[in-house]
C-alpha positions as CSV (number, residue, x, y, z in Angstrom):
1,M,38.3,69.4,70.1
2,G,36.4,69.7,73.4
3,R,37.3,66.2,74.3
4,R,40.9,66.9,73.7
5,W,40.8,69.7,76.4
6,I,39.1,67.4,78.8
7,V,41.7,64.7,78.3
8,L,44.5,67.2,78.8
9,A,42.9,68.6,81.9
10,L,42.5,65.1,83.4
11,A,46.1,64.2,82.5
12,A,47.4,67.3,84.2
13,A,45.3,66.5,87.3
14,L,46.6,63.0,87.4
15,L,50.2,64.1,87.0
16,A,49.7,66.6,89.8
17,G,48.4,63.8,92.0
18,C,51.4,61.6,91.3
19,H,54.0,64.2,92.2
20,P,55.6,63.6,95.7
21,S,54.2,66.9,96.8
22,G,50.7,66.2,95.5
23,P,47.5,67.0,97.4
24,D,47.7,63.9,99.6
25,R,51.3,64.4,100.7
26,P,53.1,67.3,102.3
27,A,55.9,68.8,100.3
28,A,59.2,67.2,101.0
29,P,61.7,69.6,102.7
30,T,64.2,70.9,100.3
31,P,67.7,70.3,101.7
32,T,69.5,73.5,102.1
33,T,73.2,73.9,102.6
34,P,73.9,76.6,105.2
35,T,76.0,79.3,103.7
36,P,78.8,80.2,106.1
37,T,78.9,83.9,106.7
38,V,82.4,85.0,107.4
39,P,82.7,88.7,108.3
40,P,85.0,90.6,106.0
41,P,88.5,91.1,107.3
42,A,89.1,94.3,109.2
43,P,91.2,96.6,107.1
44,S,94.6,97.6,108.4
45,P,94.6,101.1,109.9
46,S,97.2,102.1,107.4
47,T,94.9,101.3,104.5
48,T,91.6,102.6,105.8
49,L,89.9,104.7,103.1
50,V,87.1,106.0,105.3
51,S,89.0,109.0,106.6
52,A,91.3,109.3,103.5
53,L,94.3,109.6,105.8
54,P,97.2,110.1,105.6
55,R,96.7,113.4,104.0
56,L,99.4,115.8,102.8
57,L,98.8,119.1,104.6
58,R,101.7,121.2,103.4
59,V,105.2,121.3,102.1
60,A,107.6,123.7,103.9
61,G,111.0,123.6,102.3
62,R,112.0,119.9,102.1
63,W,109.6,118.9,104.9
64,H,106.3,117.3,104.0
65,Q,103.6,117.4,106.7
66,Y,101.0,114.7,106.7
67,E,97.9,114.3,108.9
68,V,97.5,110.7,110.1
69,S,95.0,108.8,112.2
70,P,95.8,107.7,115.8
71,Q,96.2,104.1,114.6
72,Q,98.5,105.1,111.8
73,Y,100.5,107.3,114.3
74,E,101.0,104.2,116.5
75,I,102.0,102.0,113.5
76,I,104.6,104.6,112.4
77,G,106.1,104.6,115.8
78,K,106.5,100.8,115.7
79,H,108.2,100.9,112.2
80,L,110.3,104.0,112.7
81,H,113.6,102.3,113.8
82,Q,113.3,99.6,111.1
83,V,112.8,102.1,108.3
84,L,115.2,104.9,109.3
85,F,118.1,102.9,110.7
86,R,118.0,99.3,109.5
87,E,117.2,100.4,106.0
88,R,119.9,103.1,106.3
89,L,117.6,105.9,105.2
90,W,118.9,108.1,108.1
91,D,122.4,107.8,106.5
92,Q,120.8,109.2,103.3
93,G,119.6,112.3,105.0
94,V,116.0,111.2,105.7
95,R,114.6,113.0,108.7
96,F,111.4,112.5,110.6
97,G,109.3,114.4,113.1
98,A,106.0,113.7,114.7
99,N,103.5,115.6,116.9
100,H,100.0,115.3,118.1
101,V,97.3,117.5,119.7
102,P,95.3,115.1,121.9
103,E,92.6,117.6,122.7
104,Q,91.8,118.1,119.0
105,H,92.5,114.5,118.0
106,L,95.1,115.6,115.5
107,Y,98.2,113.6,114.6
108,F,101.0,114.8,112.3
109,V,104.2,113.5,110.9
110,L,106.9,115.5,109.1
111,I,109.2,113.9,106.6
112,D,112.3,115.2,104.9
113,P,113.3,112.7,102.2
114,G,116.9,113.9,102.1
115,F,118.9,112.6,99.2
116,S,117.5,109.1,99.4
117,G,115.8,109.2,96.0
118,L,112.5,108.4,97.6
119,S,109.5,110.7,97.8
120,A,108.2,111.7,101.2
121,R,105.0,109.6,100.4
122,Q,107.1,106.5,99.7
123,I,108.9,106.9,103.0
124,L,105.5,107.4,104.8
125,D,104.2,104.2,103.1
126,R,107.2,102.3,104.4
127,L,106.6,103.7,107.9
128,L,103.0,102.5,107.7
129,G,104.1,99.0,106.5
130,I,102.4,99.4,103.1
131,I,105.6,98.6,101.2
C-alpha cells in the first residue's frame, strides 16, 4: 500500500513537469479578448426617471397642471405646433399653456384636453415625443 502512494506521488510529479507551465517553463500567457465597454445610451429627457417628472400638480376645472424639467420644457416647445395644429387637436378644443420661474428652476405646463377624447397625460406624452 505504501508503494502505491509513492508511485502515485511520482506520477503526479512527472505529470506536473510535463505540463507547458511546469517548473522549468513560464506559464504561457492566456489570450484574452478585450471586452468593449460601451457606455449606456443617455436617456431622453422626456423619459428620465431620476426626478420623476413630469408630475401632475393639480387639476383646476378642465386644466391639468404638470411640473416638467427644463429639458422637457424645451422638448414640449419643439413639438407644440406638430401636436396641436398638424394633428388637429386645437380644432378639438385642446388648449395649452406654459410658464416657468427661472429663479426657482420651476417649469409648468397646463393642458385642457377639450373634447379630443385624449387624457391630459396622453397629450403631454405626445408633446414630449413619447407617443
